[in-house]
C-alpha positions, -999 to +999 in steps of 0.1 A: -396+200+600-411+172+580-445+158+590-466+130+576-497+144+560-523+116+561-556+123+542-590+111+553-600+075+548-613+067+513-598+099+498-602+100+461-568+098+444-570+101+406-568+123+375-591+136+348-594+142+311-620+146+284-634+126+255-623+152+229-588+154+243-581+117+247-603+093+228-594+100+192-619+095+164-618+057+161-642+036+141-673+043+162-694+069+144-691+104+157-705+138+146-683+167+138-676+189+169-667+226+169-631+216+173-632+194+142-647+222+122-623+249+135-593+227+127-607+221+092-612+258+086-584+275+106-556+249+113-532+278+118-549+284+152-537+251+165-501+246+178-480+228+151-513+223+131-522+193+153-560+187+155-582+165+176-585+134+153-561+110+171-550+125+204-542+098+230-562+072+210-578+060+243-606+045+222-582+017+212-561+016+244-586+019+272-579-015+288-541-009+287-547+026+300-568+014+329-540-009+340-517+021+339-542+039+362-538+011+387-500+013+385-502+051+392-524+048+423-558+057+409-588+047+430-610+071+409-609+087+375-629+114+357-637+110+320-663+127+298-688+112+274-688+126+239-722+140+230-712+138+193-704+101+196-736+093+216-757+112+190-738+112+157-765+130+138-751+163+150-761+158+186-797+150+181-818+122+166-811+085+173-786+073+199-755+054+189-757+017+201-720+012+194-710+043+214-732+031+243-714-003+243-680+014+242-688+036+272-703+007+291-672-014+285-649+014+298-671+020+329-672-017+337-635-020+332-629+008+356-652-007+382-637-042+378-603-027+386-614-008+417-614+026+401-645+047+407-658+064+375-665+101+377-685+110+346-688+145+331-714+152+304-699+182+287-663+193+283-662+220+256-671+196+228-703+211+213-716+192+182-710+215+153-745+212+139-758+224+173-734+253+173-747+263+139-781+265+156-767+290+181-748+268+206-756+275+242-773+307+231-801+285+217-829+270+237-831+242+212-796+232+223-806+233+259-834+208+251-810+186+231-785+186+260-813+176+284-822+147+261-785+136+258-780+138+296-812+117+302-800+091+278-767+089+297-784+085+331-806+058+316-778+038+299-749+042+324-766+051+357-756+020+376-720+021+365-711+057+376-700+068+410-704+106+406-719+126+377-712+161+366-732+183+342-703+205+330-666+210+332-656+247+334-688+262+319-671+296+321-645+285+295-668+284+264-683+317+274-650+335+278-635+318+248-664+319+225-679+353+232-654+375+251-617+365+245-618+346+212-600+313+222-629+290+216-651+287+185-670+308+174-645+333+187-669+363+188-667+395+208-703+397+219-710+399+256-748+400+252-748+367+233-723+353+258-747+364+286-775+344+270-752+314+264-741+315+301-777+317+313-788+288+291-758+267+303-769+272+339-805+263+329-792+232+311-773+222+343-805+225+363-826+206+338-800+178+337-801+176+376-840+175+374-838+146+350-812+128+371-834+129+402-861+109+384-838+079+381-832+075+418-796+064+412-772+055+440-749+084+431-747+122+432-746+149+405-728+182+405-707+205+384-670+212+380-660+249+380-627+266+373-623+289+403-595+313+410-594+333+442-593+370+433-568+392+451-567+430+449-534+448+443-538+466+476-563+473+503-571+506+487-609+508+484-607+511+445-585+481+442-608+461+465-639+472+445-622+461+413-614+427+427-650+423+439-663+430+405-638+407+388-647+380+413-684+385+405-679+381+368-655+351+368-663+332+400-698+340+414-715+341+380-716+303+378-709+293+414-739+310+429-766+298+405-752+263+401-747+257+439-772+281+455-798+285+428-796+323+427-777+349+408-753+375+424-772+408+429-741+428+419-738+409+386-775+414+377-772+451+386-742+456+362-758+436+334-791+456+337-773+490+338-753+482+306-782+464+288-765+430+288-792+408+305-802+375+289-838+366+281-854+342+305-887+333+322-898+330+358-902+293+353-865+291+342-855+308+375-876+282+395-859+253+377-825+268+385-834+274+421-848+239+426-820+219+410-786+227+423-753+208+425-751+180+451-713+178+448-688+204+436-655+199+416-629+226+421-605+232+393-576+253+405-545+264+385-537+300+393-549+330+413-565+361+398-549+394+407-565+427+397-563+465+403-585+495+397-585+508+362-558+533+354-572+542+320-607+553+309-630+530+289-645+540+256-681+531+261-686+529+224-664+499+223-678+464+230-689+458+266-664+436+285-658+428+322-625+446+319-644+479+318-643+477+356-608+465+365-573+457+351-551+426+356-523+432+381-489+417+373-475+412+408-438+416+411-418+386+423-445+360+417-436+324+410-444+315+374-449+285+352-432+301+323-445+275+298-481+282+304-478+318+316-496+311+348-487+321+383-479+292+407-496+301+441-503+270+461-521+289+490-548+298+465-562+263+467-566+268+505-583+301+501-607+286+476-616+257+499-622+281+528-645+302+506-666+272+497-667+262+534-678+296+546-700+308+517-715+277+500-727+255+529-695+235+530-709+215+501-691+181+494-662+190+472-630+177+457-601+192+438-612+181+403-582+196+384-548+209+394-516+204+374-486+218+357-480+219+320-443+219+309-429+221+274-401+199+260-402+174+289-378+151+270-351+173+284-356+156+318-355+121+305-330+097+322-310+068+307-341+045+312-362+069+290-382+080+320-391+117+325-379+128+359-404+155+366-396+165+401-410+200+394-445+183+390-440+163+422-432+194+442-462+212+426-485+184+436-471+183+472-474+220+477-510+222+465-520+191+485-503+204+516-526+234+515-556+211+507-547+191+538-546+223+559-581+232+546-594+198+555-579+201+590-598+234+593-632+217+585-634+219+547-654+191+532-628+181+506-630+144+495-603+140+469-577+152+445-577+146+407-546+158+388-548+171+353-539+148+337-534+110+334-515+106+301-502+136+282-533+147+262-542+171+234-550+205+247-574+225+226-555+250+205-522+242+223-522+206+211-491+189+227-472+221+234-473+216+271-474+181+288-494+176+320-495+138+324-483+113+350-475+092+320-457+104+289-470+098+254-448+092+223-467+109+195-450+088+169-455+053+183-484+060+208-464+042+236-469+052+272-442+055+299-448+063+335-430+095+347-414+099+380-445+118+391-466+087+383-445+066+406-448+092+433-486+094+428-488+056+433-468+056+465-488+086+478-521+068+471-509+036+488-501+053+521-528+080+517-504+108+521-468+120+520-441+137+541-439+175+539-422+204+556-452+221+571-431+252+579-436+261+542-473+267+549-483+302+557 
């Protein structure tokens, strides 16, 4: 039976993207990022050899794009600021006056159109010169980030509704030091451990700097969080799931929200000689400067089982020493991205935050479905009829609604993404947007999901068959 699901008053309806994936290079000076460098040196890693130079060209279309936000029901929007554009001398040195004006213009345009700006400071786009100095494994880079963040608070503080230090800080650690899908694509857990610690310290230092400005806003972090499910209730499967969850979820969630590190993680890293270098003063800074608001990026669950094969301890240390991925039979899949679709995971995630993290003010900061060759679903009016995306959104929002009804402090939902944007090494292979982008002409066309999102925002909810909820 269908029921109207009405969300709380002033619920944040919107979407998100990043500077590197949407702005394009434009005429405003910008330093080379790690993505620019990687594309120059290994273009074969990028789908159809498409790099980050043009992307959605938002730098030239932001006024038009903000009008499209209004037409698709946005009352909020998350963007990121480009560190490389703000500090074009490789992320350090003098600030870029033209970049400051550009971002002020965007933020004013959003505010003038009734769209609350959510601003993220770092979204995978390390200035290449700073990566050469060690990236997040370098304390000099932590200091440079603190300076960059302080400049942003100073220049844009009064224009921003919510601030975020990092988007998915686990991503560059996994990709750069464990799994090889981000530059520098190393297999070096010890260096990754140092980079992870320094990222957490940079987060805390940015929050400490933010507090000095007494701004009428909050600052937090956006984490990619996947509930971890064991194959069975066998004690070994459950232990494997607990360790996987410690590495991939609690490793950033605990220190960034609670100010402390998981004891189990510390114990494992000490046992296998993978601990980062740090000082007592670092730990005090981390403890005293935690997130005030939390963004929850949810795409897929994590399913694991106990190891069936022995580990060669002469091989490089990796989290997978302690568990294996479990390919659950019969799961629903997004075959284009290779991800399981499991809407109840978003509910389980919200309950975890409610019960174990003080029910911190949170919102769904990313959730979405990437599909290849969407032109297959174009009607005679050249509109993409993406009913699969509408159903995906409804299913995940229905479980979000259920979590809110059970006391979870969830304030909004941001879809990934607004207009089809460039996706790191996948370029435009999969499309995620409420609005389609013609790569040849740059024209934008609202998809069926964009019309749905607008109607949902207007009435602050939608009808749904609640019998589907378990």
